[in-house]
mmCIF file of the C-alpha atoms, coordinates in Angstrom:
data_MODEL
# 
_entry.id   MODEL 
# 
loop_
_atom_site.group_PDB 
_atom_site.id 
_atom_site.type_symbol 
_atom_site.label_atom_id 
_atom_site.label_alt_id 
_atom_site.label_comp_id 
_atom_site.label_asym_id 
_atom_site.label_entity_id 
_atom_site.label_seq_id 
_atom_site.pdbx_PDB_ins_code 
_atom_site.Cartn_x 
_atom_site.Cartn_y 
_atom_site.Cartn_z 
_atom_site.occupancy 
_atom_site.B_iso_or_equiv 
_atom_site.pdbx_formal_charge 
_atom_site.auth_seq_id 
_atom_site.auth_comp_id 
_atom_site.auth_asym_id 
_atom_site.auth_atom_id 
_atom_site.pdbx_PDB_model_num 
ATOM 1   C CA . MET A 1 1   ? -0.058 0.221   -0.039  1.00 0.00 ? 1   MET A CA 1 
ATOM 2   C CA . LYS A 1 2   ? 0.914  3.142   -1.040  1.00 0.00 ? 2   LYS A CA 1 
ATOM 3   C CA . ASN A 1 3   ? 0.078  6.689   1.234   1.00 0.00 ? 3   ASN A CA 1 
ATOM 4   C CA . TYR A 1 4   ? -1.284 9.345   -1.801  1.00 0.00 ? 4   TYR A CA 1 
ATOM 5   C CA . THR A 1 5   ? -1.868 12.042  0.883   1.00 0.00 ? 5   THR A CA 1 
ATOM 6   C CA . ASP A 1 6   ? 0.745  15.586  0.736   1.00 0.00 ? 6   ASP A CA 1 
ATOM 7   C CA . THR A 1 7   ? 0.277  16.769  4.044   1.00 0.00 ? 7   THR A CA 1 
ATOM 8   C CA . TYR A 1 8   ? 1.990  20.710  5.445   1.00 0.00 ? 8   TYR A CA 1 
ATOM 9   C CA . GLN A 1 9   ? 3.893  17.472  7.490   1.00 0.00 ? 9   GLN A CA 1 
ATOM 10  C CA . TYR A 1 10  ? 5.207  16.115  4.513   1.00 0.00 ? 10  TYR A CA 1 
ATOM 11  C CA . LYS A 1 11  ? 6.041  19.353  2.738   1.00 0.00 ? 11  LYS A CA 1 
ATOM 12  C CA . GLY A 1 12  ? 7.832  20.879  5.885   1.00 0.00 ? 12  GLY A CA 1 
ATOM 13  C CA . LEU A 1 13  ? 9.902  17.074  5.856   1.00 0.00 ? 13  LEU A CA 1 
ATOM 14  C CA . ARG A 1 14  ? 11.305 17.993  2.199   1.00 0.00 ? 14  ARG A CA 1 
ATOM 15  C CA . LYS A 1 15  ? 12.220 21.738  2.852   1.00 0.00 ? 15  LYS A CA 1 
ATOM 16  C CA . GLN A 1 16  ? 14.374 20.314  5.896   1.00 0.00 ? 16  GLN A CA 1 
ATOM 17  C CA . LEU A 1 17  ? 15.396 17.964  3.501   1.00 0.00 ? 17  LEU A CA 1 
ATOM 18  C CA . VAL A 1 18  ? 16.122 20.246  1.095   1.00 0.00 ? 18  VAL A CA 1 
ATOM 19  C CA . ASP A 1 19  ? 17.936 22.349  3.910   1.00 0.00 ? 19  ASP A CA 1 
ATOM 20  C CA . GLN A 1 20  ? 20.081 19.029  4.056   1.00 0.00 ? 20  GLN A CA 1 
ATOM 21  C CA . LEU A 1 21  ? 20.999 18.331  0.812   1.00 0.00 ? 21  LEU A CA 1 
ATOM 22  C CA . ARG A 1 22  ? 22.112 22.820  0.639   1.00 0.00 ? 22  ARG A CA 1 
ATOM 23  C CA . LYS A 1 23  ? 24.474 22.196  3.334   1.00 0.00 ? 23  LYS A CA 1 
ATOM 24  C CA . LYS A 1 24  ? 25.927 18.813  1.717   1.00 0.00 ? 24  LYS A CA 1 
ATOM 25  C CA . GLY A 1 25  ? 27.004 21.004  -1.522  1.00 0.00 ? 25  GLY A CA 1 
ATOM 26  C CA . ILE A 1 26  ? 24.292 20.440  -3.405  1.00 0.00 ? 26  ILE A CA 1 
ATOM 27  C CA . THR A 1 27  ? 24.147 24.270  -5.653  1.00 0.00 ? 27  THR A CA 1 
ATOM 28  C CA . ASP A 1 28  ? 22.120 23.480  -8.652  1.00 0.00 ? 28  ASP A CA 1 
ATOM 29  C CA . GLU A 1 29  ? 18.285 25.336  -6.933  1.00 0.00 ? 29  GLU A CA 1 
ATOM 30  C CA . ASN A 1 30  ? 16.441 23.431  -10.270 1.00 0.00 ? 30  ASN A CA 1 
ATOM 31  C CA . VAL A 1 31  ? 17.358 20.082  -8.878  1.00 0.00 ? 31  VAL A CA 1 
ATOM 32  C CA . LEU A 1 32  ? 16.686 21.435  -5.209  1.00 0.00 ? 32  LEU A CA 1 
ATOM 33  C CA . THR A 1 33  ? 12.936 22.807  -6.173  1.00 0.00 ? 33  THR A CA 1 
ATOM 34  C CA . ALA A 1 34  ? 12.605 19.919  -7.986  1.00 0.00 ? 34  ALA A CA 1 
ATOM 35  C CA . ILE A 1 35  ? 13.197 17.684  -5.195  1.00 0.00 ? 35  ILE A CA 1 
ATOM 36  C CA . ASN A 1 36  ? 11.087 20.231  -3.056  1.00 0.00 ? 36  ASN A CA 1 
ATOM 37  C CA . ASN A 1 37  ? 8.029  19.766  -5.577  1.00 0.00 ? 37  ASN A CA 1 
ATOM 38  C CA . ILE A 1 38  ? 7.973  15.751  -4.998  1.00 0.00 ? 38  ILE A CA 1 
ATOM 39  C CA . PRO A 1 39  ? 6.295  14.263  -2.824  1.00 0.00 ? 39  PRO A CA 1 
ATOM 40  C CA . ARG A 1 40  ? 9.107  11.245  -2.124  1.00 0.00 ? 40  ARG A CA 1 
ATOM 41  C CA . HIS A 1 41  ? 6.562  9.028   0.001   1.00 0.00 ? 41  HIS A CA 1 
ATOM 42  C CA . PHE A 1 42  ? 4.570  8.763   -2.768  1.00 0.00 ? 42  PHE A CA 1 
ATOM 43  C CA . PHE A 1 43  ? 6.995  6.210   -3.855  1.00 0.00 ? 43  PHE A CA 1 
ATOM 44  C CA . LEU A 1 44  ? 7.738  3.977   -1.174  1.00 0.00 ? 44  LEU A CA 1 
ATOM 45  C CA . ASP A 1 45  ? 5.575  1.693   0.470   1.00 0.00 ? 45  ASP A CA 1 
ATOM 46  C CA . SER A 1 46  ? 3.480  3.480   3.526   1.00 0.00 ? 46  SER A CA 1 
ATOM 47  C CA . ALA A 1 47  ? 5.308  1.676   5.631   1.00 0.00 ? 47  ALA A CA 1 
ATOM 48  C CA . PHE A 1 48  ? 7.700  4.424   4.867   1.00 0.00 ? 48  PHE A CA 1 
ATOM 49  C CA . SER A 1 49  ? 5.891  7.256   5.133   1.00 0.00 ? 49  SER A CA 1 
ATOM 50  C CA . LYS A 1 50  ? 7.210  9.062   8.584   1.00 0.00 ? 50  LYS A CA 1 
ATOM 51  C CA . ILE A 1 51  ? 10.738 8.216   7.340   1.00 0.00 ? 51  ILE A CA 1 
ATOM 52  C CA . ALA A 1 52  ? 10.628 8.525   3.353   1.00 0.00 ? 52  ALA A CA 1 
ATOM 53  C CA . TYR A 1 53  ? 12.727 12.242  3.983   1.00 0.00 ? 53  TYR A CA 1 
ATOM 54  C CA . GLU A 1 54  ? 15.722 10.998  5.273   1.00 0.00 ? 54  GLU A CA 1 
ATOM 55  C CA . ASP A 1 55  ? 18.346 11.114  3.293   1.00 0.00 ? 55  ASP A CA 1 
ATOM 56  C CA . ARG A 1 56  ? 19.178 7.569   2.749   1.00 0.00 ? 56  ARG A CA 1 
ATOM 57  C CA . ALA A 1 57  ? 18.230 4.451   -0.029  1.00 0.00 ? 57  ALA A CA 1 
ATOM 58  C CA . PHE A 1 58  ? 15.242 2.096   1.422   1.00 0.00 ? 58  PHE A CA 1 
ATOM 59  C CA . PRO A 1 59  ? 14.002 -0.778  -0.138  1.00 0.00 ? 59  PRO A CA 1 
ATOM 60  C CA . ILE A 1 60  ? 11.734 -1.352  -2.978  1.00 0.00 ? 60  ILE A CA 1 
ATOM 61  C CA . ALA A 1 61  ? 11.076 -4.361  -5.229  1.00 0.00 ? 61  ALA A CA 1 
ATOM 62  C CA . GLU A 1 62  ? 12.404 -7.605  -6.299  1.00 0.00 ? 62  GLU A CA 1 
ATOM 63  C CA . GLY A 1 63  ? 15.929 -6.005  -4.169  1.00 0.00 ? 63  GLY A CA 1 
ATOM 64  C CA . GLN A 1 64  ? 15.979 -2.854  -5.918  1.00 0.00 ? 64  GLN A CA 1 
ATOM 65  C CA . THR A 1 65  ? 16.514 0.783   -4.102  1.00 0.00 ? 65  THR A CA 1 
ATOM 66  C CA . ILE A 1 66  ? 15.186 3.844   -4.024  1.00 0.00 ? 66  ILE A CA 1 
ATOM 67  C CA . SER A 1 67  ? 18.224 5.928   -4.036  1.00 0.00 ? 67  SER A CA 1 
ATOM 68  C CA . GLN A 1 68  ? 19.481 8.096   -1.510  1.00 0.00 ? 68  GLN A CA 1 
ATOM 69  C CA . PRO A 1 69  ? 18.380 11.668  -2.274  1.00 0.00 ? 69  PRO A CA 1 
ATOM 70  C CA . TYR A 1 70  ? 21.964 12.993  -1.956  1.00 0.00 ? 70  TYR A CA 1 
ATOM 71  C CA . THR A 1 71  ? 22.559 10.519  -4.451  1.00 0.00 ? 71  THR A CA 1 
ATOM 72  C CA . VAL A 1 72  ? 19.599 11.855  -6.620  1.00 0.00 ? 72  VAL A CA 1 
ATOM 73  C CA . ALA A 1 73  ? 20.426 14.994  -6.340  1.00 0.00 ? 73  ALA A CA 1 
ATOM 74  C CA . TYR A 1 74  ? 24.584 14.398  -7.111  1.00 0.00 ? 74  TYR A CA 1 
ATOM 75  C CA . GLN A 1 75  ? 23.455 12.913  -10.322 1.00 0.00 ? 75  GLN A CA 1 
ATOM 76  C CA . THR A 1 76  ? 20.606 14.999  -11.855 1.00 0.00 ? 76  THR A CA 1 
ATOM 77  C CA . GLN A 1 77  ? 23.412 18.014  -10.826 1.00 0.00 ? 77  GLN A CA 1 
ATOM 78  C CA . LEU A 1 78  ? 26.334 16.322  -12.834 1.00 0.00 ? 78  LEU A CA 1 
ATOM 79  C CA . LEU A 1 79  ? 23.599 16.441  -15.529 1.00 0.00 ? 79  LEU A CA 1 
ATOM 80  C CA . GLU A 1 80  ? 23.449 20.211  -15.962 1.00 0.00 ? 80  GLU A CA 1 
ATOM 81  C CA . ILE A 1 81  ? 19.706 19.456  -17.073 1.00 0.00 ? 81  ILE A CA 1 
ATOM 82  C CA . LYS A 1 82  ? 17.802 21.904  -19.480 1.00 0.00 ? 82  LYS A CA 1 
ATOM 83  C CA . PRO A 1 83  ? 14.235 22.302  -20.155 1.00 0.00 ? 83  PRO A CA 1 
ATOM 84  C CA . TYR A 1 84  ? 13.019 20.174  -23.141 1.00 0.00 ? 84  TYR A CA 1 
ATOM 85  C CA . ASP A 1 85  ? 16.465 17.915  -22.882 1.00 0.00 ? 85  ASP A CA 1 
ATOM 86  C CA . LYS A 1 86  ? 16.112 14.455  -24.017 1.00 0.00 ? 86  LYS A CA 1 
ATOM 87  C CA . VAL A 1 87  ? 17.652 12.304  -21.275 1.00 0.00 ? 87  VAL A CA 1 
ATOM 88  C CA . LEU A 1 88  ? 17.742 8.282   -21.062 1.00 0.00 ? 88  LEU A CA 1 
ATOM 89  C CA . GLU A 1 89  ? 17.945 6.617   -17.705 1.00 0.00 ? 89  GLU A CA 1 
ATOM 90  C CA . ILE A 1 90  ? 19.267 3.480   -17.082 1.00 0.00 ? 90  ILE A CA 1 
ATOM 91  C CA . GLY A 1 91  ? 17.405 1.074   -14.445 1.00 0.00 ? 91  GLY A CA 1 
ATOM 92  C CA . THR A 1 92  ? 13.452 3.301   -13.738 1.00 0.00 ? 92  THR A CA 1 
ATOM 93  C CA . GLY A 1 93  ? 13.132 1.695   -10.185 1.00 0.00 ? 93  GLY A CA 1 
ATOM 94  C CA . SER A 1 94  ? 10.869 3.352   -7.743  1.00 0.00 ? 94  SER A CA 1 
ATOM 95  C CA . VAL A 1 95  ? 10.156 6.551   -10.883 1.00 0.00 ? 95  VAL A CA 1 
ATOM 96  C CA . TYR A 1 96  ? 11.560 8.627   -8.529  1.00 0.00 ? 96  TYR A CA 1 
ATOM 97  C CA . GLN A 1 97  ? 14.859 9.642   -10.156 1.00 0.00 ? 97  GLN A CA 1 
ATOM 98  C CA . ALA A 1 98  ? 13.004 9.911   -14.003 1.00 0.00 ? 98  ALA A CA 1 
ATOM 99  C CA . SER A 1 99  ? 10.860 12.346  -11.606 1.00 0.00 ? 99  SER A CA 1 
ATOM 100 C CA . VAL A 1 100 ? 13.006 14.779  -10.349 1.00 0.00 ? 100 VAL A CA 1 
ATOM 101 C CA . LEU A 1 101 ? 14.025 15.071  -14.291 1.00 0.00 ? 101 LEU A CA 1 
ATOM 102 C CA . ALA A 1 102 ? 11.102 15.451  -15.799 1.00 0.00 ? 102 ALA A CA 1 
ATOM 103 C CA . GLU A 1 103 ? 10.054 18.210  -12.747 1.00 0.00 ? 103 GLU A CA 1 
ATOM 104 C CA . MET A 1 104 ? 12.914 19.695  -14.451 1.00 0.00 ? 104 MET A CA 1 
ATOM 105 C CA . GLY A 1 105 ? 11.539 19.769  -18.209 1.00 0.00 ? 105 GLY A CA 1 
ATOM 106 C CA . ALA A 1 106 ? 13.313 16.940  -19.380 1.00 0.00 ? 106 ALA A CA 1 
ATOM 107 C CA . LYS A 1 107 ? 11.812 14.006  -22.042 1.00 0.00 ? 107 LYS A CA 1 
ATOM 108 C CA . VAL A 1 108 ? 12.846 10.917  -19.932 1.00 0.00 ? 108 VAL A CA 1 
ATOM 109 C CA . PHE A 1 109 ? 13.134 7.624   -21.534 1.00 0.00 ? 109 PHE A CA 1 
ATOM 110 C CA . THR A 1 110 ? 13.728 4.668   -19.187 1.00 0.00 ? 110 THR A CA 1 
ATOM 111 C CA . ILE A 1 111 ? 14.122 1.076   -19.361 1.00 0.00 ? 111 ILE A CA 1 
ATOM 112 C CA . GLU A 1 112 ? 13.992 -1.188  -16.206 1.00 0.00 ? 112 GLU A CA 1 
ATOM 113 C CA . ARG A 1 113 ? 14.802 -4.807  -16.745 1.00 0.00 ? 113 ARG A CA 1 
ATOM 114 C CA . GLN A 1 114 ? 12.659 -6.075  -13.655 1.00 0.00 ? 114 GLN A CA 1 
ATOM 115 C CA . LYS A 1 115 ? 9.591  -6.714  -15.848 1.00 0.00 ? 115 LYS A CA 1 
ATOM 116 C CA . LYS A 1 116 ? 7.684  -6.681  -11.911 1.00 0.00 ? 116 LYS A CA 1 
ATOM 117 C CA . LEU A 1 117 ? 8.029  -3.555  -11.316 1.00 0.00 ? 117 LEU A CA 1 
ATOM 118 C CA . PHE A 1 118 ? 7.684  -2.392  -15.349 1.00 0.00 ? 118 PHE A CA 1 
ATOM 119 C CA . GLU A 1 119 ? 4.789  -3.260  -15.041 1.00 0.00 ? 119 GLU A CA 1 
ATOM 120 C CA . GLN A 1 120 ? 4.267  -2.047  -11.574 1.00 0.00 ? 120 GLN A CA 1 
ATOM 121 C CA . ASN A 1 121 ? 5.008  1.779   -12.853 1.00 0.00 ? 121 ASN A CA 1 
ATOM 122 C CA . LYS A 1 122 ? 2.775  1.163   -15.333 1.00 0.00 ? 122 LYS A CA 1 
ATOM 123 C CA . LEU A 1 123 ? 0.042  2.168   -12.449 1.00 0.00 ? 123 LEU A CA 1 
ATOM 124 C CA . PHE A 1 124 ? 2.183  5.288   -11.768 1.00 0.00 ? 124 PHE A CA 1 
ATOM 125 C CA . ILE A 1 125 ? 0.677  8.202   -9.961  1.00 0.00 ? 125 ILE A CA 1 
ATOM 126 C CA . PHE A 1 126 ? 2.078  10.488  -11.621 1.00 0.00 ? 126 PHE A CA 1 
ATOM 127 C CA . LYS A 1 127 ? 1.978  9.461   -15.397 1.00 0.00 ? 127 LYS A CA 1 
ATOM 128 C CA . SER A 1 128 ? -0.670 12.049  -16.036 1.00 0.00 ? 128 SER A CA 1 
ATOM 129 C CA . LYS A 1 129 ? 1.533  14.755  -14.019 1.00 0.00 ? 129 LYS A CA 1 
ATOM 130 C CA . TYR A 1 130 ? 4.602  14.147  -16.732 1.00 0.00 ? 130 TYR A CA 1 
ATOM 131 C CA . PRO A 1 131 ? 3.743  12.289  -19.825 1.00 0.00 ? 131 PRO A CA 1 
ATOM 132 C CA . ASN A 1 132 ? 7.661  13.710  -20.477 1.00 0.00 ? 132 ASN A CA 1 
ATOM 133 C CA . ILE A 1 133 ? 8.243  10.213  -18.974 1.00 0.00 ? 133 ILE A CA 1 
ATOM 134 C CA . LYS A 1 134 ? 8.486  6.972   -21.267 1.00 0.00 ? 134 LYS A CA 1 
ATOM 135 C CA . PHE A 1 135 ? 8.851  3.544   -19.999 1.00 0.00 ? 135 PHE A CA 1 
ATOM 136 C CA . PHE A 1 136 ? 10.657 0.391   -21.301 1.00 0.00 ? 136 PHE A CA 1 
ATOM 137 C CA . TYR A 1 137 ? 11.423 -2.671  -20.291 1.00 0.00 ? 137 TYR A CA 1 
ATOM 138 C CA . GLY A 1 138 ? 14.832 -3.853  -21.588 1.00 0.00 ? 138 GLY A CA 1 
ATOM 139 C CA . ASP A 1 139 ? 18.035 -4.160  -21.618 1.00 0.00 ? 139 ASP A CA 1 
ATOM 140 C CA . GLY A 1 140 ? 20.219 -0.818  -20.235 1.00 0.00 ? 140 GLY A CA 1 
ATOM 141 C CA . PHE A 1 141 ? 22.998 -2.213  -22.240 1.00 0.00 ? 141 PHE A CA 1 
ATOM 142 C CA . GLU A 1 142 ? 21.600 -1.649  -25.210 1.00 0.00 ? 142 GLU A CA 1 
ATOM 143 C CA . GLY A 1 143 ? 20.140 1.456   -24.484 1.00 0.00 ? 143 GLY A CA 1 
ATOM 144 C CA . LEU A 1 144 ? 17.492 2.647   -26.959 1.00 0.00 ? 144 LEU A CA 1 
ATOM 145 C CA . PRO A 1 145 ? 18.425 3.157   -30.423 1.00 0.00 ? 145 PRO A CA 1 
ATOM 146 C CA . THR A 1 146 ? 15.420 3.690   -32.139 1.00 0.00 ? 146 THR A CA 1 
ATOM 147 C CA . PHE A 1 147 ? 15.019 6.547   -30.052 1.00 0.00 ? 147 PHE A CA 1 
ATOM 148 C CA . ALA A 1 148 ? 18.687 7.913   -29.760 1.00 0.00 ? 148 ALA A CA 1 
ATOM 149 C CA . PRO A 1 149 ? 20.441 10.670  -29.864 1.00 0.00 ? 149 PRO A CA 1 
ATOM 150 C CA . PHE A 1 150 ? 19.763 11.542  -26.563 1.00 0.00 ? 150 PHE A CA 1 
ATOM 151 C CA . ASP A 1 151 ? 21.344 14.949  -24.529 1.00 0.00 ? 151 ASP A CA 1 
ATOM 152 C CA . LYS A 1 152 ? 22.305 13.114  -21.693 1.00 0.00 ? 152 LYS A CA 1 
ATOM 153 C CA . VAL A 1 153 ? 22.243 9.755   -20.573 1.00 0.00 ? 153 VAL A CA 1 
ATOM 154 C CA . ILE A 1 154 ? 22.171 8.713   -16.468 1.00 0.00 ? 154 ILE A CA 1 
ATOM 155 C CA . ILE A 1 155 ? 22.776 5.000   -15.127 1.00 0.00 ? 155 ILE A CA 1 
ATOM 156 C CA . THR A 1 156 ? 21.071 4.411   -11.672 1.00 0.00 ? 156 THR A CA 1 
ATOM 157 C CA . ALA A 1 157 ? 22.876 1.498   -10.741 1.00 0.00 ? 157 ALA A CA 1 
ATOM 158 C CA . ALA A 1 158 ? 26.446 0.123   -10.909 1.00 0.00 ? 158 ALA A CA 1 
ATOM 159 C CA . ALA A 1 159 ? 28.589 -0.248  -14.021 1.00 0.00 ? 159 ALA A CA 1 
ATOM 160 C CA . PRO A 1 160 ? 30.960 -2.855  -14.724 1.00 0.00 ? 160 PRO A CA 1 
ATOM 161 C CA . TYR A 1 161 ? 32.164 -0.952  -17.429 1.00 0.00 ? 161 TYR A CA 1 
ATOM 162 C CA . VAL A 1 162 ? 30.977 1.954   -20.253 1.00 0.00 ? 162 VAL A CA 1 
ATOM 163 C CA . PRO A 1 163 ? 28.271 0.335   -21.928 1.00 0.00 ? 163 PRO A CA 1 
ATOM 164 C CA . PRO A 1 164 ? 29.958 1.299   -25.769 1.00 0.00 ? 164 PRO A CA 1 
ATOM 165 C CA . LYS A 1 165 ? 25.898 1.165   -26.939 1.00 0.00 ? 165 LYS A CA 1 
ATOM 166 C CA . LEU A 1 166 ? 25.190 4.090   -24.634 1.00 0.00 ? 166 LEU A CA 1 
ATOM 167 C CA . ILE A 1 167 ? 28.002 5.960   -26.051 1.00 0.00 ? 167 ILE A CA 1 
ATOM 168 C CA . GLN A 1 168 ? 26.980 5.894   -29.185 1.00 0.00 ? 168 GLN A CA 1 
ATOM 169 C CA . GLN A 1 169 ? 23.954 6.820   -28.498 1.00 0.00 ? 169 GLN A CA 1 
ATOM 170 C CA . LEU A 1 170 ? 24.751 9.884   -27.342 1.00 0.00 ? 170 LEU A CA 1 
ATOM 171 C CA . LYS A 1 171 ? 24.752 13.257  -29.154 1.00 0.00 ? 171 LYS A CA 1 
ATOM 172 C CA . THR A 1 172 ? 28.431 14.774  -29.140 1.00 0.00 ? 172 THR A CA 1 
ATOM 173 C CA . GLY A 1 173 ? 29.117 17.111  -27.123 1.00 0.00 ? 173 GLY A CA 1 
ATOM 174 C CA . GLY A 1 174 ? 26.262 14.944  -24.232 1.00 0.00 ? 174 GLY A CA 1 
ATOM 175 C CA . TYR A 1 175 ? 26.864 14.135  -20.681 1.00 0.00 ? 175 TYR A CA 1 
ATOM 176 C CA . MET A 1 176 ? 27.063 10.618  -19.537 1.00 0.00 ? 176 MET A CA 1 
ATOM 177 C CA . VAL A 1 177 ? 26.739 10.224  -15.609 1.00 0.00 ? 177 VAL A CA 1 
ATOM 178 C CA . ILE A 1 178 ? 27.658 7.004   -14.306 1.00 0.00 ? 178 ILE A CA 1 
ATOM 179 C CA . PRO A 1 179 ? 28.878 5.520   -11.261 1.00 0.00 ? 179 PRO A CA 1 
ATOM 180 C CA . ILE A 1 180 ? 32.217 2.871   -12.357 1.00 0.00 ? 180 ILE A CA 1 
ATOM 181 C CA . ASP A 1 181 ? 32.153 -0.278  -10.180 1.00 0.00 ? 181 ASP A CA 1 
ATOM 182 C CA . LEU A 1 182 ? 35.511 -0.248  -8.289  1.00 0.00 ? 182 LEU A CA 1 
ATOM 183 C CA . GLY A 1 183 ? 34.328 -3.693  -5.905  1.00 0.00 ? 183 GLY A CA 1 
ATOM 184 C CA . PRO A 1 184 ? 33.498 -2.158  -2.190  1.00 0.00 ? 184 PRO A CA 1 
ATOM 185 C CA . PHE A 1 185 ? 31.958 1.355   -3.911  1.00 0.00 ? 185 PHE A CA 1 
ATOM 186 C CA . GLN A 1 186 ? 31.130 3.009   -7.221  1.00 0.00 ? 186 GLN A CA 1 
ATOM 187 C CA . GLN A 1 187 ? 32.978 6.206   -8.601  1.00 0.00 ? 187 GLN A CA 1 
ATOM 188 C CA . MET A 1 188 ? 30.752 8.843   -9.784  1.00 0.00 ? 188 MET A CA 1 
ATOM 189 C CA . LEU A 1 189 ? 32.188 9.495   -13.490 1.00 0.00 ? 189 LEU A CA 1 
ATOM 190 C CA . ARG A 1 190 ? 31.235 12.266  -15.511 1.00 0.00 ? 190 ARG A CA 1 
ATOM 191 C CA . LEU A 1 191 ? 31.383 11.707  -19.901 1.00 0.00 ? 191 LEU A CA 1 
ATOM 192 C CA . THR A 1 192 ? 31.610 14.124  -22.378 1.00 0.00 ? 192 THR A CA 1 
ATOM 193 C CA . LYS A 1 193 ? 31.445 12.672  -26.117 1.00 0.00 ? 193 LYS A CA 1 
ATOM 194 C CA . LEU A 1 194 ? 33.608 13.847  -28.277 1.00 0.00 ? 194 LEU A CA 1 
ATOM 195 C CA . ALA A 1 195 ? 33.006 15.122  -31.824 1.00 0.00 ? 195 ALA A CA 1 
ATOM 196 C CA . ASP A 1 196 ? 35.335 11.712  -33.044 1.00 0.00 ? 196 ASP A CA 1 
ATOM 197 C CA . GLY A 1 197 ? 32.730 9.304   -31.026 1.00 0.00 ? 197 GLY A CA 1 
ATOM 198 C CA . THR A 1 198 ? 35.336 8.910   -28.224 1.00 0.00 ? 198 THR A CA 1 
ATOM 199 C CA . TYR A 1 199 ? 34.882 10.115  -24.989 1.00 0.00 ? 199 TYR A CA 1 
ATOM 200 C CA . SER A 1 200 ? 36.558 12.379  -22.029 1.00 0.00 ? 200 SER A CA 1 
ATOM 201 C CA . GLU A 1 201 ? 35.494 11.834  -18.417 1.00 0.00 ? 201 GLU A CA 1 
ATOM 202 C CA . GLU A 1 202 ? 35.524 13.413  -15.183 1.00 0.00 ? 202 GLU A CA 1 
ATOM 203 C CA . ARG A 1 203 ? 35.869 11.668  -11.902 1.00 0.00 ? 203 ARG A CA 1 
ATOM 204 C CA . PHE A 1 204 ? 34.116 12.517  -8.710  1.00 0.00 ? 204 PHE A CA 1 
ATOM 205 C CA . GLU A 1 205 ? 32.852 11.139  -5.786  1.00 0.00 ? 205 GLU A CA 1 
ATOM 206 C CA . ASN A 1 206 ? 32.124 7.572   -4.615  1.00 0.00 ? 206 ASN A CA 1 
ATOM 207 C CA . PHE A 1 207 ? 29.044 6.291   -4.063  1.00 0.00 ? 207 PHE A CA 1 
ATOM 208 C CA . SER A 1 208 ? 26.652 2.871   -3.593  1.00 0.00 ? 208 SER A CA 1 
ATOM 209 C CA . PHE A 1 209 ? 24.969 1.211   -6.358  1.00 0.00 ? 209 PHE A CA 1 
ATOM 210 C CA . VAL A 1 210 ? 22.845 -2.016  -6.248  1.00 0.00 ? 210 VAL A CA 1 
ATOM 211 C CA . PRO A 1 211 ? 24.096 -3.673  -9.733  1.00 0.00 ? 211 PRO A CA 1 
ATOM 212 C CA . MET A 1 212 ? 23.937 -3.208  -13.653 1.00 0.00 ? 212 MET A CA 1 
ATOM 213 C CA . LEU A 1 213 ? 23.147 -6.340  -14.781 1.00 0.00 ? 213 LEU A CA 1 
ATOM 214 C CA . GLU A 1 214 ? 22.933 -7.635  -18.058 1.00 0.00 ? 214 GLU A CA 1 
ATOM 215 C CA . GLY A 1 215 ? 20.145 -8.880  -20.298 1.00 0.00 ? 215 GLY A CA 1 
ATOM 216 C CA . LYS A 1 216 ? 15.959 -9.156  -19.019 1.00 0.00 ? 216 LYS A CA 1 
ATOM 217 C CA . SER A 1 217 ? 14.364 -10.325 -15.740 1.00 0.00 ? 217 SER A CA 1 
ATOM 218 C CA . GLY A 1 218 ? 11.159 -11.503 -15.693 1.00 0.00 ? 218 GLY A CA 1 
ATOM 219 C CA . ASN A 1 219 ? 8.616  -13.002 -18.012 1.00 0.00 ? 219 ASN A CA 1 
# 
């Protein structure tokens, strides 16, 4: 069960969360506004409602997690989202990250490899609010060549390597934000696609993500 009531208490907790993210170094006001506008407790089982605005990850279905708000804000800030940016997201999960991007005006193409999660997301509460999110069931390593090229690519799982097909589907000058798996942790990278098809990379903080797996799961 989920709790879809948004009270003054929840709004106050969101404001506290935004203040916390600001203190942790998130400076993009558009990112902070999006997080302040989105009821995170809508994306969690009602059992988590009272703690939904703590800055930590929570379990969702199929052994996945809803990322820590700081992680969502950090990745989104690195993407430098502009209205109408076409963004490919690998790992739909709870739809929280996609909603933050959509709230900022991006057109989001999001892939989920877990069939049960994909089916659940068909009932997504904000579908009418965010018609700019398109949902796909598939293998994130393959991307969505039919809809390429993308202005930005975000990967919300620990990638064992940079997927070459996703680089191919990125526009020249576009960003990919990807946590690369280094064993006990992942380092956040921002890759910029160059005109010759290769990319330059910037390295940022370490995080902890569930692994990015190849193929699709479920029937």
